[in-house]
C-alpha positions as a LaTeX table, in Angstrom:
\begin{tabular}{lrrr}
\hline
Residue & $x$ (\AA) & $y$ (\AA) & $z$ (\AA) \\
\hline
Unk1 & 8.16 & $-9.99$ & $-5.85$ \\
Unk2 & 10.10 & $-9.60$ & $-2.64$ \\
Unk3 & 9.29 & $-6.05$ & $-1.43$ \\
Unk4 & 11.98 & $-6.79$ & 1.59 \\
Unk5 & 11.57 & $-6.30$ & 5.42 \\
Unk6 & 13.30 & $-2.85$ & 5.49 \\
Unk7 & 11.07 & 0.00 & 5.75 \\
Unk8 & 10.55 & 1.88 & 2.96 \\
Unk9 & 11.77 & 5.43 & 3.48 \\
Unk10 & 10.41 & 9.06 & 2.98 \\
Unk11 & 12.56 & 9.23 & $-0.19$ \\
Unk12 & 10.63 & 6.30 & $-1.33$ \\
Unk13 & 13.68 & 4.63 & $-2.40$ \\
Unk14 & 15.76 & 1.89 & $-0.73$ \\
Unk15 & 15.62 & 1.49 & 3.25 \\
Unk16 & 14.75 & 4.24 & 5.61 \\
Unk17 & 16.59 & 6.44 & 7.56 \\
Unk18 & 15.94 & 6.06 & 11.43 \\
Unk19 & 14.93 & 9.44 & 12.32 \\
Unk20 & 13.13 & 10.16 & 15.43 \\
Unk21 & 10.37 & 12.60 & 13.91 \\
Unk22 & 9.39 & 9.77 & 11.41 \\
Unk23 & 6.19 & 7.82 & 12.04 \\
Unk24 & 6.04 & 3.88 & 11.61 \\
Unk25 & 3.28 & 2.83 & 9.26 \\
Unk26 & 2.25 & $-0.60$ & 7.82 \\
Unk27 & 1.34 & $-0.89$ & 4.11 \\
Unk28 & $-0.88$ & $-3.85$ & 3.80 \\
Unk29 & $-2.01$ & $-5.66$ & 0.53 \\
Unk30 & $-4.70$ & $-8.07$ & 0.00 \\
Unk31 & $-7.55$ & $-9.14$ & $-2.21$ \\
Unk32 & $-11.00$ & $-7.85$ & $-1.90$ \\
Unk33 & $-13.73$ & $-9.93$ & $-3.69$ \\
Unk34 & $-16.62$ & $-8.49$ & $-5.82$ \\
Unk35 & $-18.84$ & $-8.43$ & $-2.81$ \\
Unk36 & $-16.51$ & $-6.15$ & $-0.95$ \\
Unk37 & $-14.94$ & $-8.92$ & 1.31 \\
Unk38 & $-11.63$ & $-8.58$ & 1.97 \\
Unk39 & $-9.00$ & $-11.69$ & 2.31 \\
Unk40 & $-6.35$ & $-11.86$ & 4.71 \\
Unk41 & $-3.33$ & $-9.65$ & 4.08 \\
Unk42 & $-0.71$ & $-11.13$ & 1.57 \\
Unk43 & 1.83 & $-8.98$ & 3.34 \\
Unk44 & 2.65 & $-6.27$ & 4.97 \\
Unk45 & 5.72 & $-3.27$ & 4.43 \\
Unk46 & 6.79 & $-0.82$ & 6.88 \\
Unk47 & 6.89 & 2.52 & 6.13 \\
Unk48 & 8.85 & 5.27 & 7.73 \\
Unk49 & 7.40 & 8.70 & 7.16 \\
Unk50 & 6.56 & 12.22 & 8.45 \\
Unk51 & 2.88 & 11.99 & 7.44 \\
Unk52 & 0.32 & 9.99 & 6.18 \\
Unk53 & 0.56 & 12.23 & 3.14 \\
Unk54 & 4.11 & 11.29 & 2.72 \\
Unk55 & 3.62 & 7.53 & 3.57 \\
Unk56 & 0.96 & 7.38 & 1.27 \\
Unk57 & 2.70 & 9.07 & $-1.42$ \\
Unk58 & 5.67 & 6.51 & $-0.89$ \\
Unk59 & 3.06 & 3.81 & $-1.20$ \\
Unk60 & 1.88 & 5.01 & $-4.62$ \\
Unk61 & 5.59 & 5.23 & $-5.78$ \\
Unk62 & 5.86 & 1.82 & $-5.50$ \\
Unk63 & 2.26 & 0.73 & $-6.71$ \\
Unk64 & 3.77 & $-1.55$ & $-9.42$ \\
Unk65 & 5.62 & $-3.96$ & $-6.62$ \\
Unk66 & 2.28 & $-4.02$ & $-4.37$ \\
Unk67 & $-0.57$ & $-5.46$ & $-6.59$ \\
Unk68 & $-0.73$ & $-8.92$ & $-8.15$ \\
Unk69 & $-3.36$ & $-10.86$ & $-9.98$ \\
Unk70 & $-4.79$ & $-11.45$ & $-6.51$ \\
Unk71 & $-4.22$ & $-8.49$ & $-4.61$ \\
Unk72 & $-6.20$ & $-5.55$ & $-5.31$ \\
Unk73 & $-6.45$ & $-3.69$ & $-2.52$ \\
Unk74 & $-3.85$ & $-1.78$ & $-0.06$ \\
Unk75 & $-4.01$ & 0.42 & 3.20 \\
Unk76 & $-2.08$ & 2.23 & 5.30 \\
Unk77 & $-2.40$ & 1.95 & 9.37 \\
Unk78 & $-0.41$ & 4.06 & 11.46 \\
Unk79 & 1.62 & 3.08 & 15.04 \\
Unk80 & $-2.03$ & 2.53 & 16.82 \\
Unk81 & $-2.85$ & 0.37 & 14.14 \\
Unk82 & $-5.87$ & 2.66 & 12.82 \\
Unk83 & $-6.60$ & 2.68 & 9.23 \\
Unk84 & $-5.69$ & 6.04 & 7.84 \\
Unk85 & $-5.67$ & 5.19 & 4.12 \\
Unk86 & $-6.84$ & 2.99 & 1.24 \\
Unk87 & $-6.12$ & 2.17 & $-2.30$ \\
Unk88 & $-8.55$ & 0.05 & $-4.28$ \\
Unk89 & $-7.76$ & $-1.36$ & $-7.56$ \\
Unk90 & $-11.05$ & $-1.69$ & $-9.46$ \\
Unk91 & $-11.93$ & $-5.16$ & $-10.73$ \\
Unk92 & $-13.82$ & $-4.05$ & $-14.10$ \\
Unk93 & $-12.41$ & $-1.75$ & $-16.48$ \\
Unk94 & $-13.27$ & 1.84 & $-15.44$ \\
Unk95 & $-14.09$ & 2.78 & $-19.29$ \\
Unk96 & $-16.06$ & 0.73 & $-21.46$ \\
Unk97 & $-14.45$ & $-0.88$ & $-24.39$ \\
Unk98 & $-15.98$ & 0.95 & $-27.60$ \\
Unk99 & $-14.83$ & $-1.30$ & $-30.13$ \\
Unk100 & $-17.41$ & $-3.46$ & $-32.25$ \\
\hline
\end{tabular}
């Protein structure tokens, strides 16, 4: 899985246009164990977007590219390095299997 080095753009497809009013975010992906401990990020993807909401929408639109058997946590940091959004894939099934 190669996410590339180009920033994901506000349209969510291909490289971003470098527009001055766009903020720079970093999407990081890592493994989180059952006890809540987060491993070192497996990858970091730059995202250019006008808002946190737009950046998180871009990340969600590409979620199938983010997660693997090992990675179950993604988060966005802003230009200052502050955490602005997280997404955790649960380790267990959200609905128990009702089959006998």
